[in-house]
ZAPADREN-860951 format. One line per 3 residues: number of its first residue (from 1); their letters; for each residue x, y, z of C-alpha. Coordinates in nm, 2 decimals. Example, Ala and Ser with C-alpha at 12.3 -4.5 7.8 and 13.67 -1.06 7.14 Angstrom:
// ZAPADREN-860951
1> as> 1.23,-0.45,0.78  1.37,-0.11,0.71
***
This chain:
// ZAPADREN-860951
1> mke> -3.49,-0.16,-1.64  -3.18,-0.05,-1.83  -3.01,-0.30,-2.06
4> vsf> -2.64,-0.36,-2.11  -2.52,-0.26,-2.46  -2.37,-0.58,-2.60
7> dgg> -2.38,-0.73,-2.95  -2.14,-1.01,-2.91  -1.84,-0.77,-2.94
10> daa> -1.78,-0.48,-2.70  -2.01,-0.39,-2.41  -2.12,-0.08,-2.21
13> adv> -2.30,-0.06,-1.88  -2.35,0.18,-1.59  -2.17,-0.08,-1.37
16> viv> -1.92,-0.34,-1.48  -1.85,-0.62,-1.22  -1.57,-0.87,-1.25
19> gsg> -1.66,-1.19,-1.06  -2.00,-1.35,-1.00  -1.95,-1.50,-0.66
22> vvg> -2.16,-1.41,-0.36  -2.01,-1.05,-0.34  -2.04,-0.96,-0.72
25> ali> -2.38,-1.13,-0.74  -2.53,-0.94,-0.45  -2.40,-0.61,-0.58
28> adq> -2.55,-0.69,-0.93  -2.88,-0.78,-0.78  -2.91,-0.46,-0.58
31> lag> -2.79,-0.22,-0.86  -3.00,-0.40,-1.13  -3.29,-0.37,-0.90
34> egh> -3.24,0.00,-0.88  -3.27,0.03,-1.25  -2.90,0.05,-1.35
37> svl> -2.75,-0.14,-1.64  -2.51,-0.41,-1.49  -2.27,-0.63,-1.68
40> vle> -2.10,-0.92,-1.49  -1.80,-1.09,-1.63  -1.72,-1.43,-1.49
43> agp> -1.40,-1.63,-1.57  -1.56,-1.97,-1.52  -1.84,-2.16,-1.69
46> rla> -2.21,-2.17,-1.63  -2.30,-2.48,-1.43  -2.62,-2.68,-1.39
49> rad> -2.69,-2.81,-1.04  -2.82,-3.14,-1.18  -2.49,-3.21,-1.36
52> vve> -2.29,-3.14,-1.05  -2.51,-3.36,-0.84  -2.48,-3.64,-1.10
55> nwr> -2.10,-3.60,-1.10  -2.10,-3.64,-0.72  -2.32,-3.95,-0.73
58> nfs> -2.08,-4.11,-0.97  -1.77,-4.06,-0.75  -1.57,-4.35,-0.63
61> fer> -1.56,-4.44,-0.27  -1.20,-4.32,-0.25  -1.29,-3.98,-0.38
64> rag> -1.59,-3.94,-0.15  -1.37,-4.06,0.15  -1.11,-3.81,0.05
67> ndf> -1.34,-3.52,0.06  -1.29,-3.43,-0.31  -1.51,-3.12,-0.31
70> qgp> -1.36,-2.97,-0.62  -1.40,-3.27,-0.85  -1.77,-3.25,-0.93
73> ypq> -1.73,-2.90,-1.08  -1.61,-2.90,-1.45  -1.39,-2.61,-1.55
76> spp> -1.34,-2.44,-1.88  -1.08,-2.64,-2.07  -0.92,-2.32,-2.24
79> lyw> -0.84,-2.18,-1.90  -0.63,-2.48,-1.79  -0.78,-2.45,-1.44
82> pan> -0.74,-2.59,-1.19  -0.39,-2.69,-1.28  -0.16,-2.83,-1.01
85> dyv> 0.09,-2.55,-1.07  -0.14,-2.26,-1.11  -0.06,-2.12,-0.77
88> hlt> 0.30,-2.17,-0.66  0.33,-2.17,-0.28  0.65,-2.10,-0.09
91> gpd> 0.73,-2.02,0.27  0.73,-2.20,0.60  0.35,-2.27,0.59
94> akg> 0.30,-2.30,0.21  0.13,-2.63,0.23  -0.13,-2.50,0.47
97> fkq> -0.23,-2.23,0.23  -0.34,-2.44,-0.06  -0.68,-2.31,-0.14
100> gyi> -0.97,-2.47,-0.31  -1.22,-2.25,-0.49  -1.45,-2.27,-0.79
103> rav> -1.43,-2.05,-1.11  -1.80,-2.06,-1.22  -2.10,-1.85,-1.23
106> ggt> -2.21,-1.82,-0.87  -1.86,-1.88,-0.73  -1.73,-2.09,-0.45
109> twh> -2.05,-2.08,-0.25  -2.17,-2.37,-0.47  -1.99,-2.59,-0.22
112> waa> -1.96,-2.42,0.11  -2.10,-2.51,0.45  -2.33,-2.20,0.45
115> scw> -2.18,-2.09,0.79  -2.28,-1.72,0.83  -2.09,-1.58,1.12
118> rhl> -2.04,-1.21,1.22  -1.72,-1.07,1.34  -1.73,-0.97,1.71
121> pvd> -1.73,-0.59,1.78  -1.38,-0.62,1.92  -1.26,-0.78,1.60
124> ftm> -1.29,-0.43,1.44  -1.05,-0.28,1.70  -0.77,-0.55,1.73
127> qst> -0.48,-0.30,1.73  -0.65,-0.05,1.98  -0.78,-0.32,2.21
130> ygv> -0.51,-0.59,2.20  -0.22,-0.42,2.04  -0.20,-0.67,1.75
133> grd> -0.31,-0.66,1.39  -0.50,-0.37,1.24  -0.82,-0.18,1.32
136> wpi> -1.10,-0.13,1.07  -1.17,0.23,0.95  -1.53,0.17,1.05
139> syd> -1.69,0.04,1.37  -1.90,-0.27,1.43  -2.20,-0.04,1.50
142> efe> -2.16,0.13,1.16  -2.13,-0.21,0.99  -2.40,-0.40,1.18
145> pyy> -2.69,-0.29,0.95  -2.51,-0.44,0.66  -2.48,-0.77,0.85
148> cra> -2.85,-0.76,0.89  -2.91,-0.69,0.52  -2.66,-0.97,0.42
151> eaa> -2.85,-1.22,0.64  -3.18,-1.12,0.48  -3.04,-1.14,0.13
154> mgv> -2.90,-1.49,0.19  -3.18,-1.62,0.41  -2.99,-1.70,0.73
157> sgp> -3.12,-1.91,1.01  -2.98,-1.83,1.35  -3.07,-1.85,1.72
160> hdp> -3.32,-1.60,1.84  -3.20,-1.67,2.19  -2.93,-1.40,2.27
163> smq> -2.75,-1.64,2.50  -2.68,-1.87,2.20  -2.56,-1.59,1.97
166> spp> -2.20,-1.50,1.89  -2.21,-1.20,1.90  -2.54,-1.11,2.06
169> qrs> -2.50,-0.74,1.96  -2.78,-0.73,1.70  -3.04,-0.47,1.59
172> rpy> -3.26,-0.72,1.42  -3.33,-1.10,1.48  -3.22,-1.35,1.22
175> pad> -3.47,-1.40,0.93  -3.55,-1.74,1.08  -3.48,-1.92,1.41
178> mip> -3.19,-2.17,1.43  -3.18,-2.50,1.24  -3.28,-2.76,1.51
181> wgh> -2.99,-2.95,1.66  -2.95,-3.31,1.61  -2.88,-3.57,1.87
184> gdk> -2.50,-3.52,1.86  -2.52,-3.14,1.90  -2.74,-3.18,2.21
187> ifa> -2.52,-3.44,2.37  -2.20,-3.26,2.30  -2.33,-2.94,2.44
190> evv> -2.45,-3.11,2.76  -2.09,-3.23,2.82  -1.88,-2.94,2.72
193> nph> -2.08,-2.63,2.81  -2.04,-2.66,3.19  -1.67,-2.62,3.12
196> gyk> -1.69,-2.29,2.94  -1.65,-2.41,2.58  -1.99,-2.29,2.50
199> lvp> -2.12,-2.49,2.21  -2.37,-2.27,2.01  -2.58,-2.30,1.69
202> ipq> -2.40,-2.20,1.37  -2.59,-1.93,1.18  -2.66,-2.10,0.84
205> grm> -2.76,-1.99,0.50  -3.06,-2.22,0.48  -3.40,-2.27,0.65
208> vqp> -3.63,-2.54,0.76  -3.92,-2.40,0.56  -3.93,-2.29,0.20
211> wnd> -3.78,-1.94,0.15  -3.75,-1.70,-0.14  -3.81,-1.97,-0.40
214> rpa> -3.56,-2.21,-0.22  -3.69,-2.53,-0.07  -3.65,-2.62,0.30
217> ccg> -3.33,-2.79,0.40  -3.40,-3.17,0.43  -3.06,-3.26,0.58
220> nnn> -2.89,-3.43,0.29  -2.56,-3.39,0.48  -2.35,-3.32,0.16
223> cqp> -2.36,-2.95,0.15  -2.00,-2.99,0.05  -1.96,-3.05,-0.24
226> icp> -2.33,-2.97,-0.34  -2.67,-2.91,-0.20  -2.87,-3.13,-0.44
229> iga> -3.20,-2.94,-0.40  -3.08,-2.58,-0.38  -3.20,-2.52,-0.02
232> myn> -2.86,-2.38,0.08  -2.78,-2.03,-0.04  -2.54,-2.01,-0.33
235> gih> -2.42,-1.70,-0.52  -2.61,-1.84,-0.82  -2.94,-1.75,-0.65
238> sve> -2.84,-1.39,-0.65  -2.70,-1.41,-1.00  -3.04,-1.54,-1.13
241> aae> -3.22,-1.27,-0.93  -3.00,-1.01,-1.09  -3.06,-1.15,-1.44
244> rkg> -3.44,-1.13,-1.38  -3.39,-0.76,-1.31  -3.19,-0.70,-1.63
247> akv> -2.83,-0.77,-1.54  -2.62,-0.93,-1.82  -2.39,-1.21,-1.71
250> lae> -2.11,-1.34,-1.94  -1.95,-1.67,-1.85  -1.60,-1.78,-1.96
253> svv> -1.49,-1.42,-1.98  -1.15,-1.37,-1.83  -1.06,-1.00,-1.76
256> yki> -0.68,-0.93,-1.80  -0.65,-0.56,-1.87  -0.79,-0.24,-1.71
259> dtd> -0.76,0.11,-1.88  -0.75,0.44,-1.68  -0.78,0.80,-1.80
262> enn> -0.58,1.12,-1.72  -0.76,1.14,-1.38  -0.68,0.77,-1.31
265> rvi> -1.05,0.68,-1.33  -1.12,0.34,-1.48  -1.26,0.37,-1.82
268> avh> -1.27,0.01,-1.95  -1.18,-0.35,-1.88  -1.07,-0.61,-2.15
271> wyd> -1.16,-0.97,-2.13  -1.09,-1.29,-2.33  -1.38,-1.51,-2.43
274> kdk> -1.35,-1.89,-2.44  -1.20,-1.87,-2.79  -0.94,-1.61,-2.66
277> vsh> -1.10,-1.33,-2.86  -1.05,-1.00,-2.68  -1.34,-0.77,-2.60
280> qat> -1.38,-0.44,-2.41  -1.64,-0.33,-2.16  -1.68,0.04,-2.08
283> gkn> -1.88,0.18,-1.79  -1.93,0.46,-1.53  -1.83,0.25,-1.23
286> fvi> -1.62,-0.07,-1.20  -1.62,-0.35,-0.93  -1.35,-0.62,-0.90
289> acn> -1.52,-0.88,-0.69  -1.31,-1.19,-0.76  -1.18,-1.38,-0.45
292> sle> -0.89,-1.26,-0.25  -0.64,-1.44,-0.46  -0.78,-1.36,-0.81
295> tpr> -0.85,-0.99,-0.73  -0.49,-0.89,-0.65  -0.36,-1.11,-0.93
298> lll> -0.58,-0.92,-1.18  -0.48,-0.58,-1.03  -0.11,-0.67,-1.08
301> laa> -0.17,-0.82,-1.43  -0.34,-0.49,-1.53  -0.04,-0.26,-1.45
304> ner> -0.04,0.02,-1.70  0.16,0.34,-1.78  -0.01,0.55,-1.51
307> npr> 0.00,0.25,-1.26  0.32,0.08,-1.32  0.31,-0.13,-0.99
310> gia> -0.05,-0.24,-1.07  -0.40,-0.10,-1.05  -0.49,0.05,-0.70
313> nss> -0.13,-0.01,-0.59  0.03,0.32,-0.51  0.05,0.19,-0.15
316> dqv> 0.24,-0.13,-0.26  -0.01,-0.32,-0.06  -0.19,-0.50,-0.34
319> grn> -0.12,-0.88,-0.29  0.00,-0.83,0.06  -0.15,-0.94,0.39
322> mmd> -0.28,-1.27,0.26  -0.48,-1.46,0.52  -0.68,-1.77,0.58
325> hsg> -0.81,-1.95,0.89  -0.55,-2.21,0.90  -0.71,-2.52,1.05
328> fhc> -0.65,-2.86,1.18  -0.86,-3.15,1.31  -0.91,-3.36,1.63
331> tfl> -1.07,-3.70,1.61  -1.16,-3.96,1.86  -1.42,-4.23,1.97
334> adr> -1.64,-4.10,2.24  -1.78,-4.31,2.53  -2.13,-4.27,2.42
337> piw> -2.31,-4.27,2.08  -2.31,-3.93,1.91  -2.46,-4.02,1.57
340> lgr> -2.31,-3.75,1.36  -2.44,-3.71,1.00  -2.80,-3.61,1.05
343> gpa> -2.89,-3.27,0.91  -2.65,-3.00,0.77  -2.28,-3.06,0.75
346> qss> -2.21,-2.82,1.03  -2.46,-2.71,1.29  -2.28,-2.63,1.61
349> cmv> -1.95,-2.47,1.73  -1.76,-2.40,2.04  -1.70,-2.02,2.07
352> gpr> -1.58,-2.00,2.43  -1.21,-1.96,2.31  -1.32,-1.69,2.06
355> dga> -1.22,-1.39,2.26  -1.04,-1.28,2.57  -0.75,-1.08,2.70
358> frs> -0.52,-1.37,2.58  -0.56,-1.23,2.22  -0.29,-0.98,2.29
361> eys> -0.06,-1.29,2.31  -0.20,-1.57,2.10  -0.47,-1.65,1.85
364> ank> -0.84,-1.72,1.93  -0.99,-2.03,1.80  -1.33,-2.19,1.72
367> iil> -1.40,-2.55,1.73  -1.67,-2.70,1.51  -1.84,-3.02,1.58
370> nni> -1.82,-3.15,1.22  -2.16,-3.31,1.15  -2.05,-3.48,0.83
373> sqi> -2.15,-3.85,0.83  -1.87,-4.07,0.98  -1.96,-4.37,0.77
376> hta> -1.67,-4.33,0.51  -1.41,-4.28,0.79  -1.56,-4.57,0.99
379> tkk> -1.55,-4.80,0.69  -1.19,-4.72,0.60  -1.08,-4.79,0.96
382> ala> -1.29,-5.12,0.99  -1.16,-5.25,0.66  -0.80,-5.17,0.77
385> mgl> -0.87,-5.40,1.07  -0.92,-5.69,0.83  -1.28,-5.75,0.94
388> vge> -1.54,-5.91,0.71  -1.90,-6.01,0.72  -2.10,-5.94,1.04
391> ald> -1.80,-5.83,1.23  -1.72,-5.56,0.97  -2.08,-5.44,0.96
394> kei> -2.08,-5.42,1.35  -1.76,-5.23,1.37  -1.87,-4.98,1.10
397> rrr> -2.19,-4.91,1.29  -2.00,-4.86,1.61  -1.75,-4.63,1.47
400> aay> -2.01,-4.43,1.28  -2.21,-4.38,1.60  -1.92,-4.30,1.84
403> gid> -1.69,-4.12,1.60  -1.60,-3.74,1.66  -1.44,-3.50,1.42
406> lsi> -1.36,-3.16,1.55  -1.26,-2.89,1.30  -1.05,-2.61,1.46
409> sle> -0.97,-2.27,1.30  -0.70,-2.03,1.41  -0.69,-1.65,1.37
412> plp> -0.41,-1.51,1.15  -0.28,-1.16,1.18  -0.23,-0.94,0.86
415> npn> 0.13,-0.96,0.76  0.26,-0.76,0.46  0.52,-1.03,0.39
418> nrl> 0.25,-1.29,0.32  0.23,-1.19,-0.03  0.10,-1.27,-0.38
421> tls> 0.31,-1.18,-0.67  0.31,-1.27,-1.04  0.52,-1.55,-1.16
424> ktr> 0.81,-1.46,-1.39  0.81,-1.81,-1.55  0.46,-1.97,-1.53
427> vdg> 0.16,-1.87,-1.74  -0.19,-2.01,-1.75  -0.37,-2.13,-2.07
430> lgl> -0.44,-1.78,-2.18  -0.08,-1.67,-2.15  -0.13,-1.47,-1.83
433> acp> 0.11,-1.48,-1.55  0.02,-1.72,-1.27  0.02,-1.62,-0.90
436> die> 0.31,-1.70,-0.66  0.23,-1.68,-0.29  0.47,-1.66,0.01
439> yel> 0.31,-1.76,0.33  0.41,-1.79,0.69  0.15,-1.84,0.97
442> gdy> 0.34,-1.66,1.24  0.41,-1.71,1.61  0.07,-1.56,1.71
445> arr> -0.13,-1.83,1.56  0.12,-2.10,1.64  0.09,-2.02,2.01
448> gyd> -0.29,-2.04,1.94  -0.25,-2.38,1.81  -0.07,-2.49,2.12
451> kac> -0.34,-2.35,2.35  -0.61,-2.51,2.14  -0.44,-2.85,2.17
454> eql> -0.46,-2.82,2.55  -0.83,-2.75,2.52  -0.89,-3.04,2.29
457> ehi> -0.71,-3.28,2.53  -0.94,-3.16,2.80  -1.25,-3.21,2.58
460> gsl> -1.13,-3.56,2.49  -1.10,-3.64,2.86  -1.47,-3.53,2.91
463> fna> -1.57,-3.81,2.66  -1.31,-4.06,2.79  -1.18,-4.05,2.43
466> eef> -1.03,-4.35,2.26  -0.80,-4.33,1.95  -0.76,-3.95,2.03
469> hit> -0.56,-3.78,1.76  -0.48,-3.41,1.68  -0.34,-3.34,1.33
472> tdl> -0.02,-3.14,1.31  -0.03,-3.04,0.95  -0.24,-2.73,0.90
475> nan> -0.50,-2.72,0.64  -0.65,-2.43,0.44  -1.01,-2.35,0.51
478> nhi> -1.06,-2.16,0.19  -1.15,-1.84,0.37  -0.91,-1.63,0.16
481> mgg> -0.87,-1.28,0.29  -0.63,-0.99,0.24  -0.47,-0.88,-0.09
484> vim> -0.65,-0.54,-0.11  -0.66,-0.45,0.26  -0.89,-0.19,0.40
487> gad> -0.77,0.10,0.62  -0.80,0.47,0.71  -0.46,0.57,0.56
490> rrd> -0.41,0.53,0.18  -0.03,0.49,0.25  -0.08,0.15,0.40
493> svv> -0.42,0.04,0.26  -0.58,-0.03,-0.09  -0.94,0.06,-0.01
496> dgd> -1.14,0.27,0.23  -1.43,0.18,0.45  -1.66,0.15,0.15
499> cra> -1.41,-0.08,-0.03  -1.35,0.21,-0.27  -0.99,0.21,-0.42
502> ydh> -0.79,0.50,-0.30  -0.62,0.54,-0.63  -0.94,0.53,-0.86
505> anl> -1.25,0.72,-0.77  -1.48,0.48,-0.96  -1.34,0.14,-0.87
508> wlp> -1.45,-0.08,-0.57  -1.27,-0.39,-0.45  -1.52,-0.55,-0.20
511> ggg> -1.51,-0.89,-0.04  -1.26,-1.09,0.15  -0.96,-0.90,0.01
514> aip> -1.05,-0.59,0.20  -1.09,-0.76,0.54  -0.83,-0.61,0.78
517> sas> -0.89,-0.85,1.07  -0.98,-1.21,1.00  -1.14,-1.29,1.34
520> vvn> -1.16,-1.67,1.37  -1.49,-1.74,1.20  -1.59,-1.81,0.84
523> stl> -1.57,-1.49,0.63  -1.85,-1.52,0.38  -2.12,-1.32,0.57
526> tma> -1.86,-1.03,0.63  -1.77,-1.04,0.26  -2.14,-1.03,0.16
529> alg> -2.20,-0.73,0.40  -1.90,-0.55,0.25  -2.04,-0.61,-0.09
532> ira> -2.38,-0.46,0.01  -2.20,-0.16,0.16  -2.01,-0.11,-0.16
535> ads> -2.33,-0.13,-0.36  -2.47,0.16,-0.15  -2.16,0.36,-0.22
538> isr> -2.19,0.30,-0.60  -2.56,0.38,-0.59  -2.48,0.72,-0.43
541> ela> -2.22,0.78,-0.71  -2.47,0.69,-0.99  -2.72,0.92,-0.83
544> ka> -2.49,1.21,-0.88  -2.46,1.16,-1.26
***
């Protein structure tokens, strides 16, 4: 075990990682386990699960009913985050790109749904197969072993039955079989599957038995905003594992500057501590593993004499191709009791519209049967009806039993004009330029929205739906992708198939920022697999030294 050199001032390590979310944490865990010295710099604070749970318990009814998933997480006051004007959004679909994420040790997986989907094999060849988007520089078959390793590292439960897998192309089974379905999943599948919608189990980062020092999932149903017992995988689990192997993690350490030498190799990063005292970390290899908004922001902030447009930005692609699975909701009252709210927040999803020749013309979609308890929604509606006493209680029970909430995601295409740049007028609490983002969803996904609405209307008819409603405003799903896009040509890409920066031989930019095709499923497992692939690449470099 090699220790990081750090005396409270400057630091030195074999590998310096910026960002302690799932990607940075998995890399730190692997490389520290191989005996390398690893320093992790995290902009946000260190959190205690018990404190976050207590914050959530003390929430008002209004904040619970409003799905305030960010509120329970305290942020570092000197960083002035999250400030309402930290990210300035413009463009036709600006409102739908308002992201929610956590600056803290362990990252945003503190409050995710733990959905661990793989891309389909064809998602790696969108341009060659459907004539839209971009191809990956690596194939699904090359990448598939990394999916397996990510599933093992995170403890993913998924169906062993190939007919219930999406995709079924696997070299190993899931570490554990699927989380058992509740009443609602079973009833819904019986109704929609004969019509081609194919409701399948969602692969999830949790298990029904204790696993790797995590307890079994007991179905608290508030995975968002916090799993109170730590059964659901969070990046903090990998952070703590890395620390046990010797990694050093420094919280409230905001990196703002990157030094490069005459060969354009990275030689140091500079960070501010919570008192705005500047420090420097030197290393052999460097990883920027912030999310897909903060990574390009840092690379642009760190522009220097050799890299005047920003670190890793000779292609002018840093900050471009910003993506998210823009989403919307469909709600209705079914003609039979469904009783959502038992078990994990999301357990099943319709993947029938996930792929087909239509993708040459319009976006795929996925439709999640949201398993979040309907009691808050039912209560708001019943109170609005003016009911009291026994009538109020009866109506709340009826709506909680019969209420349906479907969460639909669309597939964006990478567009260089969907771009993050640095504000010329706004700075954060440390005096660093805030990000500006221009965003337009595009006709491809809008046509996908229209097709999804047709499907939803049909699904509603299968349940003789009452109070059927489809939202028209698109919401962010916080699956931020792009910004440091991957490709085979350094002229239109930032990183190669190992997430290694074309401009800097010892810099890796793994995670969602590198993803060149969004697919239509949650991106976290793909991000984690990219991190593990990058860790292998770094390990090979360290072995040469």
